[in-house]
ZALODO-939912 format. One record per residue (C-alpha): residue in one letter; x, y, z. Coordinates in Angstrom, 2 decimals. Layout:
# residues N
(pt 'A'; (X; Y; Z))
...
END
This chain:
# residues 175
(pt 'M'; (-38.85; -79.06; -5.70))
(pt 'K'; (-38.28; -78.06; -2.09))
(pt 'L'; (-34.73; -77.16; -0.90))
(pt 'A'; (-33.54; -78.41; 2.12))
(pt 'P'; (-32.19; -75.96; 4.59))
(pt 'P'; (-28.64; -76.74; 3.91))
(pt 'R'; (-29.15; -76.42; 0.30))
(pt 'L'; (-30.93; -72.93; 1.02))
(pt 'V'; (-27.97; -71.76; 2.96))
(pt 'L'; (-25.58; -72.80; 0.09))
(pt 'A'; (-27.89; -71.07; -2.63))
(pt 'G'; (-27.72; -67.97; -0.44))
(pt 'A'; (-24.02; -68.18; 0.11))
(pt 'V'; (-23.50; -68.47; -3.62))
(pt 'A'; (-25.69; -65.43; -4.41))
(pt 'L'; (-23.84; -63.40; -2.14))
(pt 'L'; (-20.75; -64.54; -3.43))
(pt 'L'; (-21.53; -63.57; -6.98))
(pt 'T'; (-22.91; -60.17; -5.92))
(pt 'S'; (-19.78; -59.46; -4.18))
(pt 'C'; (-17.79; -60.09; -7.54))
(pt 'E'; (-19.38; -57.09; -9.13))
(pt 'R'; (-17.33; -53.97; -9.74))
(pt 'P'; (-17.98; -51.47; -7.08))
(pt 'A'; (-19.19; -48.01; -8.46))
(pt 'A'; (-16.40; -45.51; -8.88))
(pt 'P'; (-16.40; -43.19; -5.71))
(pt 'V'; (-17.40; -39.68; -6.73))
(pt 'I'; (-14.84; -37.18; -5.87))
(pt 'A'; (-15.32; -33.50; -5.70))
(pt 'P'; (-13.18; -31.22; -7.76))
(pt 'T'; (-10.55; -29.76; -5.63))
(pt 'P'; (-10.45; -25.80; -5.56))
(pt 'T'; (-7.60; -24.50; -7.50))
(pt 'P'; (-5.35; -22.43; -4.86))
(pt 'P'; (-5.04; -18.79; -5.79))
(pt 'P'; (-1.68; -17.94; -7.54))
(pt 'P'; (1.23; -16.82; -4.93))
(pt 'P'; (1.56; -13.10; -5.01))
(pt 'V'; (4.08; -11.46; -7.28))
(pt 'V'; (6.98; -10.33; -5.26))
(pt 'H'; (8.79; -7.45; -6.83))
(pt 'R'; (12.33; -6.40; -5.55))
(pt 'P'; (12.40; -2.77; -4.26))
(pt 'V'; (13.92; -0.33; -6.80))
(pt 'A'; (16.88; 1.71; -5.80))
(pt 'S'; (16.64; 5.39; -6.96))
(pt 'A'; (18.76; 8.61; -7.11))
(pt 'W'; (17.81; 12.20; -7.03))
(pt 'S'; (17.87; 14.91; -9.45))
(pt 'F'; (16.86; 18.51; -8.60))
(pt 'H'; (15.65; 21.68; -10.60))
(pt 'A'; (14.89; 25.16; -8.75))
(pt 'G'; (12.76; 27.59; -10.82))
(pt 'D'; (9.34; 29.00; -10.63))
(pt 'V'; (8.26; 25.56; -9.86))
(pt 'C'; (10.66; 23.42; -7.86))
(pt 'T'; (11.00; 19.97; -9.26))
(pt 'A'; (12.79; 16.78; -8.20))
(pt 'T'; (12.89; 13.30; -9.17))
(pt 'A'; (13.70; 10.13; -7.29))
(pt 'G'; (13.85; 7.37; -9.87))
(pt 'G'; (15.65; 4.28; -11.21))
(pt 'G'; (14.84; 1.02; -12.68))
(pt 'G'; (11.74; 2.12; -14.54))
(pt 'L'; (10.23; 3.52; -11.48))
(pt 'A'; (10.06; 7.14; -10.54))
(pt 'L'; (8.44; 9.64; -8.08))
(pt 'D'; (8.35; 13.23; -9.38))
(pt 'V'; (7.76; 16.07; -6.84))
(pt 'A'; (6.71; 19.76; -8.08))
(pt 'A'; (5.99; 22.53; -5.63))
(pt 'S'; (4.37; 25.79; -6.90))
(pt 'R'; (2.99; 28.54; -4.85))
(pt 'D'; (-0.30; 26.92; -5.05))
(pt 'T'; (0.25; 23.17; -5.39))
(pt 'L'; (2.18; 20.23; -4.42))
(pt 'E'; (2.15; 17.69; -7.02))
(pt 'L'; (3.52; 13.96; -6.77))
(pt 'V'; (3.46; 11.80; -9.71))
(pt 'V'; (4.65; 8.24; -9.88))
(pt 'R'; (5.74; 6.86; -13.05))
(pt 'M'; (5.79; 3.12; -13.57))
(pt 'L'; (6.92; 0.46; -16.17))
(pt 'R'; (4.15; -0.57; -18.67))
(pt 'G'; (3.82; -4.04; -16.78))
(pt 'A'; (3.10; -2.14; -13.38))
(pt 'A'; (-0.18; -0.49; -14.51))
(pt 'M'; (-2.82; 0.01; -11.77))
(pt 'P'; (-6.51; -0.97; -12.03))
(pt 'A'; (-8.38; 1.73; -13.77))
(pt 'S'; (-10.68; 4.22; -12.11))
(pt 'R'; (-9.89; 3.84; -8.49))
(pt 'S'; (-8.02; 5.94; -5.83))
(pt 'V'; (-4.53; 5.07; -5.15))
(pt 'A'; (-2.32; 5.61; -1.92))
(pt 'I'; (1.24; 6.85; -2.38))
(pt 'T'; (2.79; 6.06; 1.25))
(pt 'F'; (5.97; 7.22; 2.45))
(pt 'A'; (7.93; 5.99; 5.60))
(pt 'G'; (11.28; 6.95; 6.62))
(pt 'A'; (13.54; 7.61; 9.45))
(pt 'S'; (12.14; 11.22; 9.81))
(pt 'G'; (8.37; 10.36; 9.42))
(pt 'A'; (5.76; 8.80; 7.46))
(pt 'W'; (2.72; 10.31; 5.37))
(pt 'T'; (0.11; 9.04; 2.76))
(pt 'M'; (-1.39; 10.85; 0.02))
(pt 'T'; (-4.29; 9.79; -2.11))
(pt 'G'; (-3.87; 9.93; -5.81))
(pt 'H'; (-5.70; 8.70; -8.90))
(pt 'N'; (-4.78; 6.52; -11.99))
(pt 'A'; (-3.82; 8.52; -14.72))
(pt 'A'; (-2.98; 7.68; -18.47))
(pt 'S'; (0.71; 6.59; -19.27))
(pt 'H'; (1.00; 4.25; -16.15))
(pt 'R'; (1.03; 7.33; -13.86))
(pt 'V'; (-0.44; 7.84; -10.48))
(pt 'I'; (-1.08; 11.80; -9.65))
(pt 'A'; (-1.55; 13.06; -6.11))
(pt 'S'; (-2.06; 16.86; -5.85))
(pt 'Q'; (-2.69; 18.79; -2.64))
(pt 'P'; (-2.75; 22.66; -2.03))
(pt 'M'; (0.75; 23.82; -1.11))
(pt 'T'; (0.92; 24.50; 2.62))
(pt 'E'; (3.34; 24.18; 5.66))
(pt 'D'; (2.13; 20.72; 6.08))
(pt 'Q'; (2.76; 19.78; 2.54))
(pt 'A'; (6.36; 21.39; 2.47))
(pt 'G'; (6.99; 19.06; 5.65))
(pt 'R'; (6.02; 16.14; 3.69))
(pt 'V'; (8.67; 17.12; 1.17))
(pt 'L'; (11.13; 17.57; 3.86))
(pt 'I'; (10.43; 14.15; 5.29))
(pt 'L'; (10.79; 12.80; 1.82))
(pt 'L'; (14.30; 14.32; 1.27))
(pt 'G'; (15.41; 12.32; 4.36))
(pt 'G'; (15.08; 9.06; 2.50))
(pt 'G'; (12.81; 5.91; 3.22))
(pt 'I'; (10.40; 3.79; 1.19))
(pt 'V'; (7.61; 4.82; -1.16))
(pt 'K'; (4.66; 2.09; -1.65))
(pt 'V'; (2.20; 2.74; -4.29))
(pt 'G'; (-1.17; 0.96; -4.15))
(pt 'N'; (-1.90; -2.15; -2.22))
(pt 'R'; (-0.15; -5.48; -1.99))
(pt 'S'; (-2.21; -6.76; -4.97))
(pt 'D'; (-0.97; -4.07; -7.24))
(pt 'S'; (2.07; -4.77; -9.14))
(pt 'V'; (4.28; -1.90; -8.39))
(pt 'P'; (7.27; -2.63; -6.44))
(pt 'E'; (8.80; -0.34; -3.44))
(pt 'L'; (10.87; 2.62; -4.41))
(pt 'R'; (13.65; 3.18; -2.10))
(pt 'I'; (14.35; 6.78; -1.59))
(pt 'P'; (17.95; 7.83; -0.63))
(pt 'N'; (18.61; 10.73; 1.78))
(pt 'S'; (19.10; 13.78; -0.66))
(pt 'G'; (21.95; 15.33; 1.25))
(pt 'T'; (23.22; 18.63; 0.58))
(pt 'P'; (21.52; 19.02; -2.86))
(pt 'G'; (18.25; 18.06; -1.68))
(pt 'R'; (18.65; 20.58; 1.34))
(pt 'D'; (19.85; 23.33; -1.09))
(pt 'W'; (16.56; 22.54; -3.23))
(pt 'F'; (14.48; 22.68; -0.35))
(pt 'E'; (15.27; 26.55; -0.15))
(pt 'C'; (13.23; 26.56; -3.39))
(pt 'V'; (10.08; 24.93; -1.95))
(pt 'R'; (10.43; 27.31; 1.08))
(pt 'R'; (10.40; 30.40; -1.14))
(pt 'Q'; (6.97; 28.82; -2.75))
(pt 'L'; (5.50; 29.42; 0.67))
(pt 'F'; (7.34; 32.56; 1.75))
(pt 'P'; (7.95; 34.54; -1.29))
END
């Protein structure tokens, strides 16, 4: 049987119509990458000073589970940052202890220690005594970098008690 041209056109149209009724394949959607979690923002921790003068001059600025201990002897200036358990630093790496205040700024490199502490130790010199004096003027201590979970420590001006205690530090350098 021969199809006439109008019938051929009609058969083609019906065939196209039937194929267009099929469900289209579902589009392939690439998975969207999960955005990184937002950084944890900790409120700065306010601190208060306490001082002790002896063979080793010790001072602590602490509050809210975060503290900076300063120990000055004839040979060494040691800074120890004590943190809450949730504020531990990643193991086995150098950690910066940075201070910035109205009197100046400095950075000491410490290391991660047990019991949620960062320890920085330097030979006691006039430069190190100068760092202590700048610290006593008040400012902000930062430990580690932004991705670490340690809040800033706000250090108040130590006032007269700090100036009196600094005489102990001066005696370490000039006995």
